[in-house]
N, C-alpha and C positions, 0 to 999 in steps of 0.2 A: 504494500500500500504506500509506504514511504517513497519507494522508487518511482511509483506511478505519479505521485504528487510532484516530486522533483522534476521528472520528465515533463509534466504538464507545465510547470513553472518555467523551465528553460525554453520550452517551445513557445510559450507566451512572450517571453522576453525577446526571443528571436523575431517573432511577428511584429512586436512593437518597434524594434530597431529597424526592421525592413520597412515598415510603414513610415517611420521618421525619415528614412533615407529617400523614400518616394516623395514625401512632402518637400524635402530639401531640393530634390531634382526638379520638381514642378516649380518651386519658387525660383530656382536659378534660371530655368527656361523662361519664365515670365519676366524676370528682371532683364535678361539678355534681350528679350523682345522690346522692352521699353527703351533700352539703350540703342538698339538698332533703329527703332522708329525715330529716336532723337537725331541720330546721324543722318537718316534719310531726309527728315524735315529740314535740318540745317542745310543740307546740300541742295535743297529746292528753294532756299531763301525764305523758309517759313519759320520765323522766330516763335510764333504762337504754337505751331506744331511741335517745335523743339521743347517749348515750355510745358507741353502736355505731360511730360515725364516727371514734372515736379508737383508736389502736393500744393493745391490751391489753398494755402493757409498763410495767415500772418506770421506763423512761426517758421515757415520755410526759410532756411539760412544758406547764404552763399558766402564763402570766404576765399579771398584771393589777395595775396600780398598782405598789406596792412589793413585792407578794407573788409569789413563785415557788412553784408547787405541782408536785411531781414524783410520777409514778406514776399509772397509770390509776385504780386504786381510790381514791387520795387525791383526784384531780381529781373523780371521781364523787361522793365523799362531800362535797366542797366545794360542788358544785352542789346536792346534796340538802339540805344544811344551809341554804344561802342561799335556795333556791327550794323551800321545804317544802310548798307547796300551789299550787293553780291560781291563786289571787289573786296570789301573788308571781311566778308564772311569766308571767302575762299571755299575750299573743299575740306571737310572735316572727316577725320578717321579716328576711331577708337581702337585700341589694341591692348593685348596683354591683360585681359580681364580676369580677375580672381574674385570669385563671389564667396563670401564667408557668412553662412547662416549664423545669426546670433540667437534667434528664438523663432517661434512659429510665425511671428509677424514683423521680424526685423532682420536685415542683412546688411553687411558692409561690402562694398565693391571697391577694389583697387584697380587702377588701370592707367593707360597712357592716352594722350590726345595729341593730334597734330592737325594744324591748318596748313593747307597748301594754297598759297596765294601767288599772285604774279611776281612780286618782288621779295617775298620772304616765306618762311615756313616755321612760324612759332610752334612750340610743342612743350609738353610738360606732363605732369602726373596728376591724378585726382584720387580722392577718397570720397565715396558717396555713402550716405546712410539712407537705406530704403526702408519704408514701413509698408506693411500690407494694410491698405485702407479699403473702405467699401467700394471705391472705384478701381481698385487694383493696386499693384505695387507702384509706389511713387517715391521720389527723392525728397527727403525732408532736410538733409544737410549735404552740401557740396563744398568740399575743400579742394580747390584747384590751384596748382602752382605752374 
């Protein structure tokens, strides 16, 4: 009887671990889709489409250099001001993505970005904090260098 209980317990743990892995795989896939959609929107000159990857919240935060920008609208306006035309936007690519699940509703993403423009190609690294919200996985914190 004791062996049967131990076997059942171990089997249950295995199922839980497998289910958690499936959840993490699904989250990683959904997050990659958000990032890919952002890249595509950017490359079509669509700042609002790019911003769809961010949580529409006054708490959404963007950090770059010494500047901290808070609020979805403020972050959107910053992008629109800095990249006010196709020439400034260039062609964006994201690479080297590493997705680290933190919980059922949070994940951290590390990666690289590069803009290919006519006269330069700025590039850097980013750390994103994603949260699973009712509308799907969205960026709540973006630290880009």
